[in-house]
C-alpha positions as CSV (number, residue, x, y, z in Angstrom):
1,M,234.3,-50.4,-158.4
2,N,235.8,-47.3,-156.9
3,P,238.7,-47.6,-154.5
4,E,237.8,-47.6,-150.8
5,L,239.9,-46.6,-147.8
6,V,239.6,-49.1,-144.9
7,K,240.5,-47.8,-141.4
8,L,240.7,-49.6,-138.1
9,A,237.9,-48.9,-135.7
10,P,239.0,-46.8,-132.6
11,D,239.0,-49.8,-130.3
12,A,240.8,-51.9,-132.9
13,Q,243.4,-49.1,-133.3
14,K,244.2,-49.1,-129.6
15,Y,244.3,-52.9,-129.5
16,F,246.7,-52.9,-132.5
17,A,248.9,-50.3,-130.8
18,S,249.3,-52.5,-127.8
19,L,250.0,-55.5,-130.0
20,V,252.8,-53.6,-131.8
21,N,254.3,-52.8,-128.4
22,T,254.1,-56.4,-127.3
23,I,255.8,-57.7,-130.5
24,G,258.5,-55.0,-130.1
25,E,259.3,-56.1,-126.6
26,Q,259.4,-59.8,-127.6
27,I,261.7,-59.1,-130.6
28,E,264.3,-57.9,-128.1
29,Q,264.2,-61.3,-126.4
30,V,264.7,-63.4,-129.5
31,S,268.3,-64.4,-130.3
32,H,267.6,-66.1,-133.7
33,T,268.4,-63.6,-136.4
34,G,266.0,-65.0,-139.0
35,I,263.1,-64.9,-136.5
36,R,263.9,-61.4,-135.4
37,T,263.9,-60.1,-139.0
38,W,260.6,-61.8,-139.7
39,M,259.0,-60.6,-136.5
40,N,259.8,-57.0,-137.5
41,K,257.2,-57.5,-140.2
42,L,254.7,-59.4,-138.2
43,D,252.4,-56.4,-137.4
44,T,252.1,-55.7,-141.1
45,H,251.4,-59.4,-141.8
46,I,248.6,-59.3,-139.2
47,L,247.1,-56.3,-140.9
48,R,247.0,-58.0,-144.2
49,I,245.4,-61.1,-142.7
50,A,242.8,-58.8,-141.0
51,L,242.0,-57.1,-144.3
52,A,241.5,-60.4,-146.0
53,L,239.1,-61.5,-143.2
54,H,237.4,-58.2,-143.4
55,L,236.7,-58.5,-147.1
56,I,235.4,-62.0,-146.6
57,E,233.0,-60.7,-144.0
58,C,231.9,-57.9,-146.3
59,F,231.2,-60.4,-149.0
60,Y,229.1,-62.8,-146.9
61,S,227.5,-60.2,-144.6
62,P,227.3,-57.0,-146.6
63,S,224.3,-55.7,-144.6
64,S,226.0,-55.9,-141.2
65,T,229.6,-55.0,-142.2
66,D,230.9,-51.6,-142.9
67,I,233.5,-52.0,-145.7
68,K,235.3,-48.8,-144.6
69,T,235.8,-49.9,-141.0
70,L,237.8,-52.9,-139.8
71,S,236.4,-54.1,-136.5
72,L,238.1,-55.2,-133.3
73,G,236.7,-58.6,-133.6
74,T,238.2,-59.1,-137.1
75,L,241.6,-57.9,-135.9
76,K,241.5,-60.3,-133.0
77,R,240.8,-63.2,-135.4
78,A,243.7,-62.0,-137.5
79,V,246.0,-62.1,-134.4
80,V,245.0,-65.8,-133.8
81,F,246.1,-66.5,-137.4
82,G,249.2,-64.6,-136.8
83,Q,250.0,-66.6,-133.7
84,Y,249.8,-69.8,-135.6
85,Y,251.8,-68.3,-138.5
86,R,254.6,-67.3,-136.1
87,S,254.6,-70.6,-134.2
88,A,255.0,-72.5,-137.5
89,F,257.7,-70.2,-138.7
90,H,259.6,-70.5,-135.5
91,I,259.5,-74.3,-135.5
92,L,260.7,-74.4,-139.1
93,Q,263.6,-72.0,-138.5
94,E,264.7,-73.9,-135.4
95,K,264.7,-77.2,-137.2
96,V,266.7,-76.2,-140.2
97,T,269.1,-73.5,-138.8
98,P,272.2,-74.4,-136.8
99,N,271.7,-72.8,-133.4
100,D,273.3,-73.4,-130.0
101,D,270.4,-72.1,-128.0
102,I,269.2,-74.8,-125.7
103,A,265.5,-74.4,-126.9
104,S,266.7,-75.0,-130.4
105,I,268.7,-78.1,-129.4
106,L,265.7,-79.6,-127.6
107,L,263.5,-79.0,-130.6
108,Q,266.1,-80.6,-132.9
109,I,266.4,-83.7,-130.6
110,Y,262.6,-84.0,-130.6
111,D,262.4,-83.8,-134.4
112,S,265.1,-86.4,-134.8
113,A,263.4,-88.7,-132.3
114,V,260.1,-88.5,-134.2
115,Q,261.5,-88.7,-137.7
116,K,264.4,-91.2,-137.3
117,H,263.9,-93.0,-134.0
118,P,260.2,-93.5,-133.2
119,S,261.0,-96.4,-130.9
120,G,263.4,-94.2,-128.9
121,I,266.5,-92.2,-129.4
122,T,269.7,-92.8,-127.4
123,A,272.1,-90.3,-126.0
124,R,274.7,-91.6,-128.5
125,D,272.3,-91.1,-131.4
126,V,272.1,-87.4,-130.3
127,Y,275.6,-86.4,-129.6
128,R,277.3,-88.2,-132.4
129,E,275.2,-86.1,-134.9
130,S,275.7,-82.8,-133.2
131,R,278.9,-81.0,-132.8
132,I,277.1,-78.2,-130.9
133,I,276.0,-80.6,-128.2
134,Q,279.5,-82.1,-128.0
135,A,280.9,-78.5,-127.6
136,R,278.4,-77.6,-124.9
137,A,279.1,-80.8,-123.0
138,K,282.8,-80.1,-123.2
139,A,282.4,-76.5,-122.0
140,A,280.4,-77.8,-119.1
141,G,283.1,-80.3,-118.2
142,R,280.8,-83.2,-118.6
143,E,280.6,-86.4,-120.7
144,A,278.4,-86.0,-123.8
145,S,276.2,-88.9,-122.9
146,A,275.5,-87.6,-119.4
147,Y,274.8,-84.1,-120.8
148,V,272.3,-85.5,-123.3
149,A,270.7,-87.6,-120.6
150,D,270.0,-84.4,-118.7
151,L,268.5,-82.9,-121.8
152,F,266.2,-85.9,-122.1
153,E,265.0,-85.3,-118.5
154,K,264.3,-81.7,-119.3
155,M,262.4,-82.7,-122.4
156,S,260.4,-85.1,-120.3
157,E,259.5,-82.4,-117.8
158,L,258.3,-80.2,-120.7
159,G,256.1,-82.9,-122.1
160,Y,258.1,-83.8,-125.2
161,G,258.0,-87.5,-124.3
162,E,259.4,-89.9,-121.7
163,V,262.8,-91.2,-120.6
164,V,263.3,-94.9,-120.4
165,R,266.3,-96.3,-118.5
166,I,267.5,-99.9,-118.9
167,G,270.6,-100.4,-116.9
168,R,273.1,-97.7,-118.0
169,S,271.3,-97.2,-121.2
170,V,269.1,-94.1,-121.5
171,R,266.5,-93.7,-124.3
172,F,264.1,-90.9,-125.0
173,I,260.7,-91.8,-126.6
174,A,259.1,-88.8,-128.2
175,N,255.4,-87.8,-127.7
176,Q,254.0,-88.1,-131.2
177,N,251.2,-85.6,-130.5
178,L,253.2,-82.8,-129.0
179,D,251.2,-79.5,-128.9
180,F,253.6,-76.8,-130.1
181,S,251.0,-74.1,-129.4
182,K,251.8,-74.5,-125.6
183,P,254.6,-72.3,-124.3
184,L,257.9,-74.1,-123.5
185,E,258.6,-72.9,-119.9
186,D,261.9,-73.0,-118.0
187,V,264.1,-73.2,-121.0
188,D,266.7,-70.5,-121.9
189,N,266.0,-68.4,-125.0
190,V,262.7,-69.9,-125.8
191,D,260.8,-67.8,-128.3
192,N,257.1,-68.2,-127.3
193,S,254.2,-67.1,-129.4
194,P,252.8,-63.7,-128.6
195,E,249.9,-63.5,-126.2
196,L,246.8,-61.6,-127.1
197,P,246.7,-58.1,-125.5
198,P,244.0,-57.5,-122.9
199,D,240.6,-56.5,-124.2
200,E,240.4,-53.3,-122.3
201,D,241.3,-50.1,-124.1
202,I,244.9,-49.1,-123.8
203,D,246.1,-45.5,-124.2
204,C,248.7,-45.5,-127.0
205,Q,251.2,-42.7,-126.2
206,Q,248.3,-40.4,-125.4
207,G,246.6,-41.1,-128.7
208,C,249.3,-39.8,-131.0
209,C,249.5,-43.0,-133.1
210,Q,247.0,-43.0,-136.0
211,S,245.4,-46.1,-137.4
212,P,247.1,-47.8,-140.4
213,I,245.3,-47.4,-143.7
214,V,244.9,-50.0,-146.3
215,N,243.7,-49.4,-149.9
216,V,241.1,-51.7,-151.5
217,D,241.2,-51.3,-155.2
218,N,239.0,-54.0,-156.8
219,Q,240.9,-57.3,-156.0
220,I,244.3,-55.7,-155.5
221,I,245.1,-55.1,-151.9
222,T,248.0,-52.9,-150.8
223,V,249.0,-51.7,-147.4
224,I,249.5,-47.9,-147.4
225,D,252.1,-46.3,-145.1
226,S,252.8,-49.5,-143.2
227,N,256.2,-48.0,-142.2
228,T,254.9,-44.6,-141.2
229,E,256.4,-43.2,-138.0
230,C,254.0,-41.3,-135.8
231,Q,255.0,-38.4,-133.6
232,C,255.7,-40.6,-130.6
233,G,258.3,-42.6,-132.6
234,Q,256.2,-45.8,-132.9
235,K,256.6,-47.5,-136.2
236,Y,254.0,-49.5,-138.0
């Protein structure tokens, strides 16, 4: 089988350009170094996913699919996969990496409540295991237990679970079916999953950005010129 060049359809090209811009803007809002580094490669990951989906479509629907043209619909499906990919990566990084962002702290408390304290986690359970929380409470001039109780209330507002008070004791019971695909609002430094760009065509720097090209050589797939910089300075 001879190698084939696969290009994005014109509408897919414009959609991808708007996606690159969206990802670039969101990278600037992310404080987690590991996530920032990974997100710089997210557009290329999405292209690879799109190519894999395109080849599957070509195999199962050869009569209705042009192997040389990757459609807008296929690219949008790849973006959905990319959203899940990013969400899972974000959650993993926040769970395993020490981080003093409040969003990371809430996620770590939730994970501890689910894994270690299914019947409810107390404020003492939280702050005695976290020097970061102790430091934040001290910086705020508050008792660690009162500070954690406020975090419990915030988590309850966000749908992480419910707060149960028995006398002076405060316990947080985690929601076992939390949907991480929903954005976490009203929390500092939360890294939300990217939203799909609008369906309408978007002029990408007056059309100077060319569509990325991928090479299909038998079963070996390689992205060509994924870091090419166009005349407007936009990198892919």
